[in-house]
C-alpha positions in Angstrom: 0.0 0.0 -0.1 1.2 3.4 -0.7 1.2 6.4 1.8 -0.6 9.6 1.2 0.8 12.7 3.3 -2.1 15.1 3.6 -0.6 18.5 3.5 -3.6 20.8 3.4 -3.5 21.8 7.0 0.1 23.1 6.4 1.0 23.8 2.8 -2.6 24.5 2.1 -3.6 26.7 5.0 -0.5 28.7 4.9 -1.5 30.0 1.2 -4.8 31.5 2.7 -4.4 35.1 4.0 -7.7 35.3 5.8 -7.0 34.1 9.3 -8.8 30.7 9.7 -10.2 29.8 13.3 -8.3 27.4 15.3 -11.4 25.1 15.7 -12.0 25.1 11.8 -8.4 23.9 11.3 -8.6 21.2 14.1 -12.0 20.0 12.7 -10.5 19.6 9.3 -7.5 17.8 10.6 -9.8 15.3 12.4 -12.1 14.8 9.4 -9.1 14.0 7.2 -7.9 11.5 9.8 -11.5 10.0 9.9 -11.4 9.6 6.1 -8.5 7.4 6.3 -5.7 9.9 5.9 -3.0 8.1 8.1 -0.3 10.8 7.7 -1.3 14.4 8.1 1.1 17.6 8.1 -0.7 19.4 10.9 1.1 22.8 10.5 4.3 24.6 11.0 6.3 26.1 13.9 7.5 29.1 12.1 7.6 32.8 12.8 4.1 34.2 12.9 5.3 37.3 11.2 6.5 35.2 8.3 3.3 33.0 8.1 0.6 34.5 10.3 -1.8 31.6 9.5 0.5 29.3 11.6 0.4 31.5 14.7 -1.8 29.0 16.7 0.2 25.8 16.3 0.5 25.4 20.1 -3.4 25.6 20.3 -3.8 23.2 17.4 -1.5 20.7 19.0 -3.4 20.9 22.4 -6.7 20.3 20.5 -5.7 17.4 18.4 -7.2 14.0 19.2 -4.9 11.0 18.9 -6.2 8.4 16.4 -4.8 4.9 16.0 -2.5 4.6 13.1 -2.5 8.3 12.3 0.8 10.3 12.3 1.0 14.0 12.7 4.1 15.8 11.2 4.9 19.5 11.4 7.3 21.7 9.6 10.2 23.3 11.4 12.8 25.8 10.1 15.3 25.6 12.9 16.1 24.3 16.3 13.6 26.8 18.0 10.9 25.4 15.7 11.8 21.8 16.9 12.1 22.8 20.6 8.4 24.4 20.4 7.2 21.3 18.5 8.6 19.0 20.9 7.1 21.0 23.8 3.7 20.6 22.0 4.1 16.8 21.8 5.1 16.3 18.2 7.8 13.9 17.3 7.8 13.9 13.6 9.3 17.0 11.8 9.7 18.2 8.2 12.7 20.5 7.2 12.9 22.3 3.8 15.5 23.8 1.6 15.9 24.4 -1.9 18.1 22.9 -4.8 18.3 26.4 -6.3 19.9 29.4 -4.5 17.3 31.9 -5.8 14.3 30.0 -4.4 16.1 29.3 -1.2 16.8 32.9 -0.6 13.1 33.8 -1.5 11.6 30.9 0.4 13.7 30.7 3.7 15.9 33.9 3.4 19.2 32.2 3.5 21.7 30.5 1.2 21.5 26.7 0.5 24.8 26.2 2.3 23.4 27.9 5.5 20.4 25.6 5.2 22.7 22.6 4.8 24.5 23.7 7.9 21.3 24.3 9.7 20.3 20.6 9.0 23.4 19.4 10.5 22.7 21.2 13.6 19.0 20.0 13.7 20.1 16.5 13.4 22.7 16.9 16.2 20.0 18.4 18.5 17.5 15.6 17.7 20.1 12.9 18.7 20.6 14.8 21.9 16.9 14.4 22.9 15.2 11.4 24.5 12.3 11.3 22.0 11.8 8.6 19.4 11.9 11.0 16.5 11.4 11.0 12.7 12.8 13.5 10.2 11.4 14.4 6.7 13.8 16.5 4.4 12.0 18.3 1.6 14.2 19.2 -1.3 12.3 22.0 -2.9 12.8 22.8 -6.6 14.1 19.3 -7.3 12.9 19.4 -10.8 12.4 23.2 -11.6 13.0 26.6 -10.1 10.5 29.7 -10.9 13.8 31.8 -11.1 16.5 29.6 -12.6 14.5 26.9 -14.4 15.4 23.2 -14.6 17.9 22.2 -12.0 21.1 20.4 -13.1 20.9 16.8 -12.1 24.3 16.7 -10.7 23.4 19.4 -8.2 20.5 17.6 -7.0 22.4 14.4 -6.8 25.1 16.1 -4.6 22.4 17.6 -2.4 20.6 14.2 -1.9 24.0 12.8 -1.1 24.6 15.3 1.6 21.2 14.6 3.1 21.5 11.0 3.2 24.9 11.2 4.8 23.7 13.6 7.5 20.5 11.5 8.3 20.3 8.1 6.5 17.1 7.3 8.3 15.2 10.3 6.9 12.4 10.5 4.5 13.6 12.5 1.5 10.9 14.2 -0.4 11.6 15.3 -4.1 9.6 18.4 -4.6 8.1 19.7 -7.8 7.5 23.1 -6.3 6.4 24.9 -9.4 4.4 22.0 -11.0 6.7 22.5 -14.1 8.1 18.9 -14.2 6.9 16.4 -16.6 6.3 12.6 -16.1 9.4 11.6 -18.1 11.6 13.9 -16.0 10.2 12.9 -12.7 10.4 9.2 -13.6 13.9 9.4 -14.8 15.3 11.5 -12.0 13.6 9.5 -9.3 14.7 6.2 -10.7 18.3 7.6 -10.9 18.2 8.9 -7.3 16.6 5.7 -5.8 19.3 3.6 -7.6 22.3 5.7 -6.6 21.3 6.3 -3.3 19.8 3.0 -2.4 19.5 2.6 1.4 16.9 0.6 3.3 16.8 3.2 6.0 15.8 5.9 3.6 12.2 6.5 2.5 11.4 8.5 -0.6 8.5 10.8 -1.2 7.1 12.8 -4.0 5.5 16.4 -3.5 3.8 17.7 -6.5 1.7 20.7 -7.7 -0.8 20.7 -10.5 0.2 23.9 -12.1 0.2 22.5 -15.6 -2.3 19.7 -15.1 0.3 17.1 -14.7 0.3 16.5 -10.8 -1.4 13.0 -11.1 0.7 11.9 -14.0 3.9 13.0 -12.2 2.8 11.1 -9.1 2.2 8.0 -11.1 5.7 8.3 -12.8 7.2 8.7 -9.4 5.5 5.5 -8.4 6.7 3.6 -11.3 10.2 4.7 -10.3 9.8 3.1 -7.0 8.6 6.0 -4.7 5.7 5.1 -2.4 4.9 8.1 -0.4 3.0 11.1 -1.9 2.1 14.6 -0.7 -1.4 15.9 -1.7 -3.7 18.5 -0.4 -7.5 17.9 -0.4 -9.4 20.1 -2.8 -5.9 20.8 -4.4 -5.5 23.7 -1.8 -2.3 25.5 -1.7 0.4 27.0 -3.9 3.9 28.2 -2.9 4.0 32.0 -2.1 7.7 32.1 -3.0 7.1 30.2 -6.5 5.5 32.8 -8.7 2.8 31.2 -10.8 2.7 28.0 -8.8 -0.8 27.0 -8.2 -2.2 24.4 -5.7 -0.9 21.0 -4.6 -2.0 17.8 -6.4 -5.6 17.3 -5.2 -5.7 14.2 -2.7 -9.0 13.0 -4.2 -7.6 13.1 -7.7 -4.5 10.9 -6.9 -6.5 8.6 -4.5 -9.1 8.0 -7.5 -6.2 7.4 -9.9 -4.4 5.0 -7.6 -7.6 3.1 -6.6 -8.7 2.8 -10.2 -5.3 1.4 -11.0 -5.6 -1.3 -8.3 -3.3 0.4 -5.9 -5.0 0.8 -2.5 -4.6 3.9 -0.4 -6.8 3.1 2.6 -8.7 6.3 2.1 -12.5 6.5 1.9 -13.0 8.5 -1.3 -16.5 9.8 -0.5 -15.7 10.9 3.0 -12.5 12.6 1.7 -14.6 14.5 -0.8 -16.8 15.7 1.8 -13.6 17.2 3.8 -12.6 18.5 0.3 -15.9 20.5 -0.1 -15.4 21.9 3.3 -11.9 23.0 2.5 -13.1 24.5 -0.9 -15.5 26.8 0.8 -12.7 28.3 3.0 -12.5 32.0 2.1 -9.4 32.9 0.1 -8.3 29.5 -0.7 -6.7 28.5 -4.2 -8.0 25.2 -5.1 -7.7 23.0 -8.1 -9.5 19.5 -7.8 -11.0 17.8 -10.7 -12.8 15.0 -9.1 -14.9 17.3 -6.9 -16.7 18.4 -10.1 -17.8 14.7 -11.1 -21.2 13.9 -9.9 -20.8 11.5 -6.8 -23.1 9.0 -8.1 -20.6 8.3 -10.9 -17.7 7.5 -8.5 
């Protein structure tokens, strides 16, 4: 079975400027879990000045109800973020930096090398804690940068080698930040990375956007290359604010339908998921991009 990582509560919500009520966020997270989403990115411990929508993370954490076989992950930019996340009860963390210098400066306001140095510090700190932690490293602009275009394969390879050397047990996410990648590119690069950096301790994920309508196709190409973890957002909510022109994430319901119709189980109840997607689509100020929501439910 594949794993879907539902990212609407973080990657999706942060794209909405209108402040959302904490209860609304928590209710949506619980509804996603009830629909069968076993992994959910619940938010981010980041500066509220940078991303105001995430200012209530501690309150969200306090309100989350544990559910059997459901894992919650949060994005952290630095050691302070991890400390806050641990104090709120989280043990799974995501860290992101870009393959391209331009996007890294726009996204996290520092050089790629500085982000790499920060990852080393984060891993050292995590090893010093008593918790049983898991770390996801997202490599943004793996395939394309909105400022520099397609990234050289050798640069991506070098960065993946660095990540794996620092934390072999990490989950490494290959991110099509702009949605500009195509299935051939995704398949070839994913296969090359999985073959070159084969390690049973490393998990591989694919994070796609649907800017050019290729989100599902790219995910299926990543699956064919051997990747089994996929980031999506219900209703296709999202869009990187630091990648001009990038629209929402690949819609969870679209990819679930594609996998299930192909005989690949996801463990997600599509009809219950669509109900949550409808709720998300009604949020004020959200950018959505689902296809399946427009199909009559009786046809599913």
